[in-house]
N, C-alpha and C positions, 0 to 999 in steps of 0.2 A: 459779858453781862447777864446778873445774876437776874430772875425774873417773878414774879409773885402774877398769878392767872390765880381766875374764878373755873370747879371744877365743873366740867357740861358735861352733859348727857351723851355715852359712845363719841366720844368727843370727834371731831373734824380732825382729818388727815396738819391742816394747822397748826392745831392746838398741840398734834403731835410730834411734830415736829421742832416745837417750842421747848418742850417737857426731854424730849432726848438730845437736841442738840444742846442747851445752855448749863452752860458748868453747874447752876443751881437753880432751881425750881418752887417754888414756894404756891401749896393752892389754899385759900381764905377757908377760912373754916371760921370767921370769923365775920364777913360781911352781913348785910338783909340782904335778901333774893331781890330780887332787881328781873320784871315784865320786860316781855319780849326780848330775847334773849335767848341763849344757848343751852344753857342752865336746866331747863326738862323741855328742850329741845334736838332734831339732828335734824337734818340730808340721809339722804341715799338717791338710788339714782333707780327709776323700773324703768320694763313697758312706755311709760308717754310721762320723761323727766323725770324734773328732778321732784322729789315729793320728804312733803315736813312731816317727823314725824314729832306729837306731839306728851307727853304726857298729864295727864292730867293731873291736876291740886287741889286740896281740900279746898273750898272756899273760903275768904276771910281776908285780911289786911295784910298779903303774901306782901307786896312790895314793902312793907314794912317788917318783915319779918323775920328773925336771926337762921340765914340759911340749913341749918343744921337741925332747925324746930319744922321746918318747911312740913308737909304728910301728902302722900300722892293720893289720889281720890280712888280709891282700890274696887267703892264702887263700880265702878265706871270697867268695860270690858277693853280696855285699851291694849290690853299684856296680848290678847289674843289677837286682835286688827292690828298692833306690830309686828309680829315674828309673823302674821301672814302678807302683808308688808315684805317686810324682810326674806322669806323667806321667797315671792314672785319675781322679787329682784334678786335676788343671787343664787338661786336654786342652780342654776348654767352654768354658775362662776366653778372655773380652777382646784377651789379649795374649798365651798361649801362644804361638801360631803365630811369634813376632815374638821373639823369647827361646831358643825350644826347642834349636835348634842350637845355638848356643853356650851356653846350657847343659848340656846334654847331650854332652859333647864333656868335661865332666868328668868321666862317670861312664865310662865308656868308655879312661881313660886309669888306670895304678897308681900309685899317692902313698906316699912310702915314709910318713912323718915326716905325724900329725894333724893339729899346728901348718900346717905351710906349705897344705897341704889348704885348711884355713879360714882359714887369708891369701888362698890365693889365687879362693876361691869371696866372702871378704866385699871382698875387691877391686871385683870382679866383681857383684857389688849396687849398692853404692856407683858404679862406670861408668855402667849400665843407671839407676837413676834420677836419676841426674845430684846426686848428692852427694859435698862438697867440705869436709870435717869434719877438724876441725884439730887431725887422727891420728898418733902417731906408738908408736912403742917403746919401751918402757920399758929404759935402758940395767943396771938394773941393781931387784932386787925395792920395791918402791915403796915408800914410809910415807909411811902417811894425815898429812894435815893438819891447817892451820885452813881450809888451800883446796884440797883435794886428799883429796875425798868415794871413800870405795873402796866401791864395790861388788860387787868379784870374788868375797863370799859369796853372791853372789843368785840360788840358781834359775831368778827370775821377776825382773825388772826394773820392772815391773807394783808392787809388793807394796815399794816404796823411795819412794809417791805425787811420783814427781816428776813425773807425767804422769796425762790418762788418753786414753784411748785413742778418738780418733776413729770414729766407726765405718765400711764402706765397706760397696754390694754384693760377698756372694763367691761363691761355683758355690753351696754349697747350703744359703743358708742359710733359703729355702724350709723344708728340713727342720729344722734345726738352730739357728739362728738366728744369731744374731749372734759369734761365738767374738776372743777379738779375745785372747790366746796364741799364734800364730802364726806363725810363720816369717817373715822377711822375704819369699820368693817369693809367699806369697801373695795379698799386696800388689801384691809386683812383677806379675803375672800378671794382677788382679782390675783390678788401676788406672794399671801404664804409665808413666807418667812425673809424670801425675800423686801418686806415691806417693808427695813430697818436702812438699806439702802436708797430705796425710794427718799427714808425721810433725813435720807443724809446728801445725798445731791436737789434735796431740796435748800436747804438751807445758808444761806449766804450774807452772812448776820458776820463783820466781819472781826 
């Protein structure tokens, strides 16, 4: 089944599983921004458990704003805070040293639009994990069909029952147990190039 999804900030293992394993994945570039979604937030696991990182947005009617026009509030020190949280969470992960320099550069520059920032991070994740999904941006707002499943409204794609999370060793697993709903950077920092194996094991769609 082909799918259409919204573009998330540092997308989760669930999002990456769908993107990697679906015959075709459309990224919705013509929707309006939705509050309380993963479009500007992600989940990581730190010493005290799950931590939500949220990108602040320029105030205004974001709910009715076309997604490509949503602006990041770069007058706030969110980049420094996010990168500090990522280093605290994954500084001792097996592959942190392999990817830290490149990932850190995303938090040294200021990008105006949320969609552009998310798209760059997504492409970086694909490259480091060795993923080559059949993915493309929509040319207009996508209409679901019998062959196109709409996943744009799901906060967590785990709820869509397309897969079952395959466990892997996480940094603070001895404290919190295995946490399945985290950003793909958790998987990358813990598993490196073997991330693709986890994404394929998690996929259970017929």
